[in-house]
Kinemage of the C-alpha trace (Angstrom):
@kinemage 1
@onewidth
@group {chain A} dominant
@subgroup {mainchain}
@vectorlist {calphas} color= white
{ca unk a 1} P 110.354 132.416 69.655
{ca unk a 2} L 108.894 133.021 66.134
{ca unk a 3} L 111.482 132.979 63.338
{ca unk a 4} L 111.608 136.114 61.246
{ca unk a 5} L 111.976 135.970 57.448
{ca unk a 6} L 115.494 137.103 56.880
{ca unk a 7} L 115.262 137.306 53.081
{ca unk a 8} L 114.916 141.079 52.660
{ca unk a 9} L 115.703 143.775 50.147
{ca unk a 10} L 118.949 144.406 52.001
{ca unk a 11} L 120.060 140.845 51.323
{ca unk a 12} L 119.082 141.069 47.663
{ca unk a 13} L 120.920 144.365 47.248
{ca unk a 14} L 124.036 142.899 48.825
{ca unk a 15} L 123.988 139.959 46.437
{ca unk a 16} L 123.410 142.192 43.436
{ca unk a 17} L 126.412 144.183 44.583
{ca unk a 18} L 128.381 140.962 44.574
{ca unk a 19} L 126.999 140.106 41.180
{ca unk a 20} L 128.016 143.457 39.653
{ca unk a 21} L 131.108 144.108 41.742
{ca unk a 22} L 134.687 144.234 40.624
{ca unk a 23} L 136.173 142.035 43.320
{ca unk a 24} L 138.494 139.491 41.837
{ca unk a 25} L 140.413 136.505 43.076
{ca unk a 26} L 144.051 137.207 43.666
{ca unk a 27} L 144.926 133.966 41.921
{ca unk a 28} L 143.017 134.970 38.800
{ca unk a 29} L 145.104 137.009 36.387
{ca unk a 30} L 142.225 137.747 33.993
{ca unk a 31} L 140.603 141.126 34.553
{ca unk a 32} L 137.929 141.504 31.887
{ca unk a 33} L 135.360 139.879 29.631
{ca unk a 34} L 136.004 139.094 26.018
{ca unk a 35} L 133.849 141.029 23.595
{ca unk a 36} L 131.533 138.073 23.021
{ca unk a 37} L 131.110 137.073 26.648
{ca unk a 38} L 130.925 140.687 27.818
{ca unk a 39} L 127.902 141.490 25.690
{ca unk a 40} L 126.096 138.358 26.784
{ca unk a 41} L 126.825 139.156 30.437
{ca unk a 42} L 125.517 142.712 30.003
{ca unk a 43} L 122.344 141.336 28.424
{ca unk a 44} L 121.810 139.051 31.441
{ca unk a 45} L 122.535 141.852 33.915
{ca unk a 46} L 120.159 144.243 32.125
{ca unk a 47} L 117.312 141.739 32.196
{ca unk a 48} L 117.826 141.144 35.910
{ca unk a 49} L 118.452 144.650 37.198
{ca unk a 50} L 116.515 146.835 34.789
{ca unk a 51} L 113.860 144.651 33.250
{ca unk a 52} L 113.288 142.635 36.453
{ca unk a 53} L 113.201 139.499 34.334
{ca unk a 54} L 115.195 136.820 36.211
{ca unk a 55} L 114.078 134.072 33.835
{ca unk a 56} L 115.346 136.040 30.842
{ca unk a 57} L 118.540 136.826 32.719
{ca unk a 58} L 119.056 133.127 33.424
{ca unk a 59} L 118.605 132.317 29.722
{ca unk a 60} L 121.337 134.773 28.784
{ca unk a 61} L 123.535 133.464 31.592
{ca unk a 62} L 123.159 129.886 30.388
{ca unk a 63} L 124.543 131.037 27.041
{ca unk a 64} L 127.634 132.171 28.892
{ca unk a 65} L 127.953 128.847 30.662
{ca unk a 66} L 128.185 127.153 27.286
{ca unk a 67} L 131.185 129.306 26.351
{ca unk a 68} L 134.779 128.850 27.405
{ca unk a 69} L 135.268 131.277 30.304
{ca unk a 70} L 138.351 132.596 32.020
{ca unk a 71} L 138.475 132.769 35.837
{ca unk a 72} L 137.269 136.365 35.935
{ca unk a 73} L 134.292 135.578 33.727
{ca unk a 74} L 133.469 132.438 35.746
{ca unk a 75} L 133.364 134.423 38.981
{ca unk a 76} L 131.081 137.048 37.489
{ca unk a 77} L 128.768 134.386 36.111
{ca unk a 78} L 128.527 132.639 39.528
{ca unk a 79} L 127.772 135.861 41.359
{ca unk a 80} L 125.101 136.905 38.879
{ca unk a 81} L 123.656 133.381 38.885
{ca unk a 82} L 123.279 133.575 42.682
{ca unk a 83} L 121.442 136.895 42.395
{ca unk a 84} L 119.093 135.496 39.757
{ca unk a 85} L 118.278 132.420 41.848
{ca unk a 86} L 117.511 134.570 44.861
{ca unk a 87} L 114.990 136.485 42.773
{ca unk a 88} L 113.497 133.145 41.708
{ca unk a 89} L 113.282 131.924 45.298
{ca unk a 90} L 115.893 129.240 44.754
{ca unk a 91} L 117.932 129.828 47.921
{ca unk a 92} L 119.708 126.470 47.734
{ca unk a 93} L 120.874 127.174 44.189
{ca unk a 94} L 122.064 130.660 45.197
{ca unk a 95} L 124.075 129.214 48.077
{ca unk a 96} L 125.657 126.674 45.763
{ca unk a 97} L 126.765 129.431 43.374
{ca unk a 98} L 128.153 131.639 46.146
{ca unk a 99} L 130.057 128.774 47.739
{ca unk a 100} L 131.520 127.899 44.362
{ca unk a 101} L 132.469 131.565 43.777
{ca unk a 102} L 134.372 131.627 47.059
{ca unk a 103} L 136.013 128.271 46.257
{ca unk a 104} L 137.314 129.367 42.880
{ca unk a 105} L 138.474 132.718 44.279
{ca unk a 106} L 135.943 134.865 42.468
{ca unk a 107} L 135.015 136.599 45.765
{ca unk a 108} L 137.881 138.021 47.776
{ca unk a 109} L 138.813 140.590 50.404
{ca unk a 110} L 136.052 142.416 52.262
{ca unk a 111} L 133.426 140.736 50.106
{ca unk a 112} L 134.135 137.344 51.661
{ca unk a 113} L 132.671 138.174 55.157
{ca unk a 114} L 129.630 139.765 53.492
{ca unk a 115} L 129.145 136.646 51.418
{ca unk a 116} L 129.413 134.412 54.480
{ca unk a 117} L 126.674 136.466 56.106
{ca unk a 118} L 124.479 136.320 53.003
{ca unk a 119} L 124.928 132.561 52.704
{ca unk a 120} L 123.946 132.249 56.377
{ca unk a 121} L 120.755 134.195 55.657
{ca unk a 122} L 119.947 131.967 52.706
{ca unk a 123} L 120.400 128.832 54.813
{ca unk a 124} L 118.232 130.430 57.469
{ca unk a 125} L 115.573 131.086 54.865
{ca unk a 126} L 115.780 127.424 53.886
{ca unk a 127} L 115.422 126.506 57.580
{ca unk a 128} L 118.823 124.817 57.653
{ca unk a 129} L 119.771 126.202 61.042
{ca unk a 130} L 122.976 124.255 61.480
{ca unk a 131} L 124.517 125.464 58.216
{ca unk a 132} L 123.255 128.971 58.863
{ca unk a 133} L 125.050 128.866 62.220
{ca unk a 134} L 128.227 127.580 60.590
{ca unk a 135} L 128.343 130.484 58.148
{ca unk a 136} L 127.419 133.029 60.812
{ca unk a 137} L 130.385 131.761 62.814
{ca unk a 138} L 132.618 132.084 59.740
{ca unk a 139} L 131.317 135.623 59.386
{ca unk a 140} L 132.189 136.415 63.022
{ca unk a 141} L 135.626 134.806 62.695
{ca unk a 142} L 136.340 136.941 59.657
{ca unk a 143} L 136.252 139.978 61.931
{ca unk a 144} L 132.664 141.163 61.492
{ca unk a 145} L 131.053 143.320 64.206
{ca unk a 146} L 127.340 142.429 64.444
{ca unk a 147} L 124.751 145.155 64.753
{ca unk a 148} L 122.097 145.080 67.468
{ca unk a 149} L 119.674 143.198 65.168
{ca unk a 150} L 122.365 140.792 64.020
{ca unk a 151} L 123.200 140.006 67.642
{ca unk a 152} L 119.539 139.253 68.225
{ca unk a 153} L 119.481 137.041 65.144
{ca unk a 154} L 122.508 135.111 66.398
{ca unk a 155} L 120.966 134.702 69.853
{ca unk a 156} L 117.732 133.335 68.371
{ca unk a 157} L 119.650 131.037 66.038
{ca unk a 158} L 121.644 129.475 68.878
{ca unk a 159} L 118.522 129.245 71.017
{ca unk a 160} L 116.710 127.332 68.263
{ca unk a 161} L 119.639 124.925 68.182
{ca unk a 162} L 119.360 124.509 71.988
{ca unk a 163} L 122.818 126.021 72.432
{ca unk a 164} L 121.701 128.373 75.194
{ca unk a 165} L 125.156 129.232 76.472
{ca unk a 166} L 126.254 130.428 73.024
{ca unk a 167} L 123.030 132.415 72.685
{ca unk a 168} L 123.534 134.283 75.965
{ca unk a 169} L 126.344 136.741 75.078
{ca unk a 170} L 124.550 137.877 71.930
{ca unk a 171} L 121.255 138.356 73.793
{ca unk a 172} L 123.094 140.305 76.497
{ca unk a 173} L 124.561 142.613 73.848
{ca unk a 174} L 121.040 143.294 72.584
{ca unk a 175} L 119.897 144.184 76.087
{ca unk a 176} L 122.942 146.392 76.560
{ca unk a 177} L 122.220 148.168 73.267
{ca unk a 178} L 118.576 148.729 74.187
{ca unk a 179} L 119.340 149.860 77.722
{ca unk a 180} L 116.337 151.026 79.732
{ca unk a 181} L 114.230 150.974 76.572
{ca unk a 182} L 114.515 147.210 76.163
{ca unk a 183} L 111.127 145.745 75.410
{ca unk a 184} L 109.501 142.837 77.228
{ca unk a 185} L 110.347 140.410 74.410
{ca unk a 186} L 114.089 140.853 74.892
{ca unk a 187} L 113.908 140.650 78.671
{ca unk a 188} L 111.709 137.547 78.568
{ca unk a 189} L 114.098 135.953 76.072
{ca unk a 190} L 117.060 136.563 78.372
{ca unk a 191} L 115.122 135.303 81.366
{ca unk a 192} L 114.499 132.102 79.407
{ca unk a 193} L 118.205 131.756 78.581
{ca unk a 194} L 119.285 132.422 82.166
{ca unk a 195} L 116.821 129.825 83.326
{ca unk a 196} L 118.146 127.215 80.893
{ca unk a 197} L 121.758 127.950 81.780
{ca unk a 198} L 121.095 127.924 85.527
{ca unk a 199} L 122.043 131.543 86.143
{ca unk a 200} L 119.443 132.211 88.840
{ca unk a 201} L 120.999 135.451 90.061
{ca unk a 202} L 120.844 137.200 86.697
{ca unk a 203} L 117.398 135.807 86.074
{ca unk a 204} L 116.217 137.295 89.360
{ca unk a 205} L 117.760 140.650 88.417
{ca unk a 206} L 115.759 140.768 85.210
{ca unk a 207} L 112.581 139.685 86.969
{ca unk a 208} L 113.044 142.489 89.459
{ca unk a 209} L 113.620 144.858 86.549
{ca unk a 210} L 110.250 143.839 85.151
{ca unk a 211} L 108.701 144.323 88.569
{ca unk a 212} L 109.925 147.906 88.695
{ca unk a 213} L 108.132 148.518 85.413
{ca unk a 214} L 104.882 146.988 86.597
{ca unk a 215} L 104.580 146.315 90.351
{ca unk a 216} L 101.200 144.666 89.803
{ca unk a 217} L 102.419 142.043 87.343
{ca unk a 218} L 101.420 138.928 89.226
{ca unk a 219} L 103.269 136.580 86.875
{ca unk a 220} L 106.558 138.302 87.606
{ca unk a 221} L 105.970 138.140 91.360
{ca unk a 222} L 105.236 134.425 91.109
{ca unk a 223} L 108.304 133.866 88.942
{ca unk a 224} L 110.599 135.589 91.446
{ca unk a 225} L 109.148 133.643 94.335
{ca unk a 226} L 109.416 130.415 92.367
{ca unk a 227} L 113.070 131.073 91.607
{ca unk a 228} L 113.864 131.493 95.276
{ca unk a 229} L 111.930 128.313 96.076
{ca unk a 230} L 113.851 126.323 93.499
{ca unk a 231} L 117.097 127.781 94.774
{ca unk a 232} L 116.234 126.680 98.328
{ca unk a 233} L 116.225 130.304 99.452
{ca unk a 234} L 113.000 130.128 101.407
{ca unk a 235} L 113.709 133.270 103.387
{ca unk a 236} L 113.851 135.326 100.189
{ca unk a 237} L 110.766 133.554 98.877
{ca unk a 238} L 109.030 134.494 102.122
{ca unk a 239} L 109.972 138.158 101.686
{ca unk a 240} L 108.527 138.103 98.191
{ca unk a 241} L 105.311 136.474 99.376
{ca unk a 242} L 105.077 138.987 102.215
{ca unk a 243} L 105.456 141.872 99.768
{ca unk a 244} L 102.788 140.334 97.547
{ca unk a 245} L 100.417 140.126 100.497
{ca unk a 246} L 101.042 143.724 101.515
{ca unk a 247} L 100.458 144.774 97.903
{ca unk a 248} L 97.098 143.012 97.914
{ca unk a 249} L 98.081 140.561 95.183
{ca unk a 250} L 97.201 137.405 97.107
{ca unk a 251} L 93.531 136.554 96.859
{ca unk a 252} L 92.821 132.848 97.248
{ca unk a 253} L 92.739 130.959 100.523
{ca unk a 254} L 95.710 128.813 99.514
{ca unk a 255} L 97.778 131.910 98.708
{ca unk a 256} L 96.909 133.574 102.001
{ca unk a 257} L 97.605 130.398 103.965
{ca unk a 258} L 101.023 130.200 102.310
{ca unk a 259} L 101.885 133.568 103.835
{ca unk a 260} L 100.552 132.484 107.232
{ca unk a 261} L 102.662 129.332 107.128
{ca unk a 262} L 105.733 131.313 106.070
{ca unk a 263} L 105.423 133.616 109.070
{ca unk a 264} L 105.042 130.628 111.358
{ca unk a 265} L 107.997 128.821 109.777
{ca unk a 266} L 110.231 131.825 110.297
{ca unk a 267} L 109.375 132.094 113.984
{ca unk a 268} L 106.800 134.870 113.810
{ca unk a 269} L 103.703 133.106 115.158
{ca unk a 270} L 102.041 136.306 116.359
{ca unk a 271} L 102.236 137.915 112.891
{ca unk a 272} L 100.968 134.672 111.368
{ca unk a 273} L 98.036 134.653 113.798
{ca unk a 274} L 97.145 138.274 113.073
{ca unk a 275} L 97.032 137.667 109.322
{ca unk a 276} L 95.064 134.448 109.728
{ca unk a 277} L 92.483 136.043 112.026
{ca unk a 278} L 92.212 139.160 109.843
{ca unk a 279} L 91.583 137.144 106.686
{ca unk a 280} L 89.133 134.853 108.473
{ca unk a 281} L 87.173 137.888 109.613
{ca unk a 282} L 87.220 139.238 106.048
{ca unk a 283} L 85.836 135.956 104.793
{ca unk a 284} L 88.926 135.156 102.717
{ca unk a 285} L 89.868 132.147 104.863
{ca unk a 286} L 87.249 129.703 106.068
{ca unk a 287} L 86.500 129.456 109.785
{ca unk a 288} L 86.814 125.699 109.793
{ca unk a 289} L 87.835 123.753 112.864
{ca unk a 290} L 91.280 123.173 111.381
{ca unk a 291} L 91.827 126.880 110.718
{ca unk a 292} L 90.574 127.854 114.190
{ca unk a 293} L 92.803 125.228 115.748
{ca unk a 294} L 95.802 126.619 113.850
{ca unk a 295} L 94.931 130.158 114.929
{ca unk a 296} L 94.708 129.045 118.548
{ca unk a 297} L 98.052 127.254 118.220
{ca unk a 298} L 99.712 130.362 116.833
{ca unk a 299} L 98.417 132.587 119.623
{ca unk a 300} L 99.439 130.057 122.256
{ca unk a 301} L 102.936 129.657 120.818
{ca unk a 302} L 103.177 133.444 120.823
{ca unk a 303} L 102.032 133.340 124.487
{ca unk a 304} L 99.049 135.510 123.629
{ca unk a 305} L 96.734 133.409 125.779
{ca unk a 306} L 94.058 136.054 126.173
{ca unk a 307} L 93.707 136.186 122.363
{ca unk a 308} L 93.734 132.398 122.105
{ca unk a 309} L 90.903 131.844 124.558
{ca unk a 310} L 87.910 133.012 122.484
{ca unk a 311} L 89.323 131.155 119.448
{ca unk a 312} L 89.746 127.934 121.410
{ca unk a 313} L 86.268 128.238 122.899
{ca unk a 314} L 84.788 128.724 119.433
{ca unk a 315} L 86.643 125.680 118.144
{ca unk a 316} L 85.700 123.647 121.210
{ca unk a 317} L 82.025 124.230 120.498
{ca unk a 318} L 82.492 122.700 117.041
{ca unk a 319} L 83.626 119.299 118.358
{ca unk a 320} L 82.259 116.508 120.520
{ca unk a 321} L 85.534 115.688 122.260
{ca unk a 322} L 87.342 117.405 125.064
{ca unk a 323} L 90.659 118.211 123.400
{ca unk a 324} L 89.942 121.878 122.715
{ca unk a 325} L 88.547 122.337 126.228
{ca unk a 326} L 91.782 120.865 127.501
{ca unk a 327} L 93.673 123.574 125.608
{ca unk a 328} L 91.231 126.157 126.917
{ca unk a 329} L 92.039 125.075 130.448
{ca unk a 330} L 95.740 125.473 129.763
{ca unk a 331} L 95.254 128.996 128.431
{ca unk a 332} L 93.240 130.038 131.469
{ca unk a 333} L 95.903 128.536 133.714
{ca unk a 334} L 98.606 130.614 131.993
{ca unk a 335} L 96.500 133.688 132.729
{ca unk a 336} L 96.165 132.599 136.402
{ca unk a 337} L 92.382 132.355 136.040
{ca unk a 338} L 92.239 129.157 138.047
{ca unk a 339} L 88.455 128.933 138.393
{ca unk a 340} L 88.020 129.008 134.605
{ca unk a 341} L 90.951 126.662 134.151
{ca unk a 342} L 89.424 124.071 136.504
{ca unk a 343} L 86.045 124.433 134.801
{ca unk a 344} L 87.518 123.964 131.313
{ca unk a 345} L 89.601 120.941 132.321
{ca unk a 346} L 86.598 119.301 133.985
{ca unk a 347} L 84.585 119.901 130.808
{ca unk a 348} L 87.408 118.298 128.828
{ca unk a 349} L 87.399 115.234 131.087
{ca unk a 350} L 83.623 115.014 130.833
{ca unk a 351} L 83.648 115.053 127.021
{ca unk a 352} L 86.543 112.585 126.875
{ca unk a 353} L 88.775 111.506 123.996
{ca unk a 354} L 91.760 113.236 125.582
{ca unk a 355} L 95.273 112.362 124.547
{ca unk a 356} L 96.492 113.047 128.116
{ca unk a 357} L 93.622 112.480 130.538
{ca unk a 358} L 96.018 112.137 133.465
{ca unk a 359} L 97.717 115.438 132.694
{ca unk a 360} L 94.329 117.190 132.680
{ca unk a 361} L 93.813 116.003 136.273
{ca unk a 362} L 97.316 117.173 137.191
{ca unk a 363} L 96.437 120.644 135.879
{ca unk a 364} L 93.252 120.696 137.942
{ca unk a 365} L 95.369 119.785 140.973
{ca unk a 366} L 97.815 122.602 140.223
{ca unk a 367} L 94.980 125.110 139.892
{ca unk a 368} L 93.503 123.989 143.209
{ca unk a 369} L 96.910 124.251 144.826
{ca unk a 370} L 97.301 127.812 143.530
{ca unk a 371} L 93.941 128.604 145.141
{ca unk a 372} L 95.176 127.251 148.447
{ca unk a 373} L 92.977 124.160 148.328
{ca unk a 374} L 95.662 121.613 149.116
{ca unk a 375} L 93.251 118.874 150.095
{ca unk a 376} L 91.402 119.198 146.794
{ca unk a 377} L 94.726 119.354 144.959
{ca unk a 378} L 95.925 116.160 146.629
{ca unk a 379} L 92.713 114.398 145.665
{ca unk a 380} L 93.090 115.438 142.036
{ca unk a 381} L 96.736 114.332 141.984
{ca unk a 382} L 95.767 110.958 143.403
{ca unk a 383} L 93.175 110.620 140.656
{ca unk a 384} L 95.865 111.433 138.075
{ca unk a 385} L 98.081 108.554 139.251
{ca unk a 386} L 95.541 106.196 137.687
{ca unk a 387} L 96.668 107.329 134.223
{ca unk a 388} L 100.042 106.579 132.704
{ca unk a 389} L 100.486 110.030 131.179
{ca unk a 390} L 99.897 111.840 134.475
{ca unk a 391} L 101.296 109.377 137.010
{ca unk a 392} L 104.823 110.690 137.256
{ca unk a 393} L 103.837 114.349 137.520
{ca unk a 394} L 101.089 113.550 140.009
{ca unk a 395} L 103.423 111.518 142.205
{ca unk a 396} L 105.867 114.378 142.110
{ca unk a 397} L 103.190 116.773 143.270
{ca unk a 398} L 102.037 114.410 145.997
{ca unk a 399} L 105.618 114.100 147.196
{ca unk a 400} L 105.899 117.886 147.142
{ca unk a 401} L 102.698 118.255 149.179
{ca unk a 402} L 103.983 115.687 151.672
{ca unk a 403} L 107.301 117.469 152.072
{ca unk a 404} L 105.517 120.796 152.321
{ca unk a 405} L 103.304 119.440 155.077
{ca unk a 406} L 106.302 118.019 156.905
{ca unk a 407} L 108.029 121.351 156.605
{ca unk a 408} L 104.966 123.147 157.948
{ca unk a 409} L 104.748 120.647 160.812
{ca unk a 410} L 108.430 121.071 161.658
{ca unk a 411} L 108.086 124.831 161.608
{ca unk a 412} L 104.973 124.709 163.777
{ca unk a 413} L 106.733 122.364 166.233
{ca unk a 414} L 109.782 124.632 166.333
{ca unk a 415} L 107.583 127.637 167.012
{ca unk a 416} L 105.685 125.895 169.836
{ca unk a 417} L 108.866 124.531 171.392
{ca unk a 418} L 110.333 128.012 171.316
{ca unk a 419} L 107.277 129.272 173.204
{ca unk a 420} L 107.609 126.359 175.700
{ca unk a 421} L 111.229 127.216 176.346
{ca unk a 422} L 110.301 130.820 176.991
{ca unk a 423} L 107.587 129.763 179.494
{ca unk a 424} L 109.949 127.378 181.244
{ca unk a 425} L 112.469 130.227 181.735
{ca unk a 426} L 109.678 132.398 183.075
{ca unk a 427} L 108.772 129.665 185.600
{ca unk a 428} L 112.407 129.426 186.777
{ca unk a 429} L 112.449 133.156 187.393
{ca unk a 430} L 109.239 132.903 189.384
{ca unk a 431} L 110.644 130.070 191.516
{ca unk a 432} L 113.787 132.102 192.351
{ca unk a 433} L 111.725 135.094 193.402
{ca unk a 434} L 109.576 132.899 195.596
{ca unk a 435} L 112.677 131.509 197.451
{ca unk a 436} L 113.949 135.027 198.065
{ca unk a 437} L 110.567 136.046 199.404
{ca unk a 438} L 110.205 138.799 196.884
{ca unk a 439} L 106.906 139.871 195.433
{ca unk a 440} L 105.912 137.721 192.443
{ca unk a 441} L 104.837 139.160 189.049
{ca unk a 442} L 101.217 138.580 188.076
{ca unk a 443} L 102.217 136.084 185.367
{ca unk a 444} L 103.731 133.659 187.867
{ca unk a 445} L 100.292 132.551 188.951
{ca unk a 446} L 99.398 131.300 185.425
{ca unk a 447} L 102.735 130.118 184.144
{ca unk a 448} L 102.086 126.440 184.943
{ca unk a 449} L 98.774 126.450 183.119
{ca unk a 450} L 100.328 128.073 180.103
{ca unk a 451} L 103.141 125.482 180.066
{ca unk a 452} L 100.534 122.719 180.157
{ca unk a 453} L 98.692 124.246 177.159
{ca unk a 454} L 101.846 124.495 175.062
{ca unk a 455} L 102.840 120.911 175.923
{ca unk a 456} L 99.393 119.818 174.744
{ca unk a 457} L 99.961 121.666 171.449
{ca unk a 458} L 103.260 119.835 170.999
{ca unk a 459} L 101.610 116.507 171.669
{ca unk a 460} L 98.866 117.293 169.157
{ca unk a 461} L 101.385 118.234 166.436
{ca unk a 462} L 103.478 115.143 167.046
{ca unk a 463} L 100.395 112.989 167.152
{ca unk a 464} L 99.239 114.295 163.756
């Protein structure tokens, strides 16, 4: 931050007060000037304060220095000398006089803290920050209560010395004094200090305070998001990015894709897909193959296969390989549109360059099976066994078809045998009626033929 010039009329007035004051060292028993020294001192004081002639004042003062002075006179001379040198712009000389005045006891009591503060300002004017800090600390230790502006001065002084932790409490007092009327400079200064001292929570609080003032301040939004990123709080960073998107602050493709990726990362693929498709349709995100592929992925992960299909088809038409058609076939299969699924998978196989060519054939077999075409399904599964990626699944399906056929055969045989047993019982009844000479039912005349037909069915099933 820019250093202010602390040499002001207030400082000069304070030093003149020291120069003309009556404070006296407790160890000095003298209390007044002699007649000769007193007149010379008055001449010097008049030239400085009334005639505004520091050079003339210094000439008169040098006369005093040549005289033998008591402790009281020496203190007065040092204080007035400091005031003269300030007027001449000789801050170093003024500091030397004031330090000597304190050393010899010419400045005492309540004037000592004021002098510490004034010396600190002179060192600050001379750009000696370390010594200025030392005297400001002496001033504080003497029991001084800094004003709002003095707290700010202390905070800036420590900050310039890279002592950020010491700067913080003074900067916080400034913010507390300003309250809701604190200007951006103070808040930004504290944000800087919190950043350097690693206090992320308080930094975020101030950033949010700035955001309340101006919700459209993009730099503040970015700063808050960046803080959460650096603090490994990605969920909070996501919420900030989401709010920025809803507020219309994100414009570039990279910014919009960051939001899409956040939604996907936090297990909201459908929301990610909606934003991606919306911004692609608005022309804010390019409809490249990579973007379309991502959009299709998001819809598929979200199990929104009907929404994925037109995206996949569009992407498939942009390539010369069959991979996107393979995904198209999968989407149609999930929607139980087996005709379209078979067509898409066959197109994928035709175009080639599939990562799982065997699995594509397995999926064709499954679709055919769902349509009731078991023979076609078996053929497709057999074809799939020629590929490592589909062999195991295809063999499993073939085994399933075999067991299903055996089960169907066993059921058919059981059903026919049940019918044969029924016919055989009917024949026994007919034979008993014939022995008794009773009238025979009409069915008795055909029962043997019907038994022969069922036995032929059994033989055919067993032969198959």
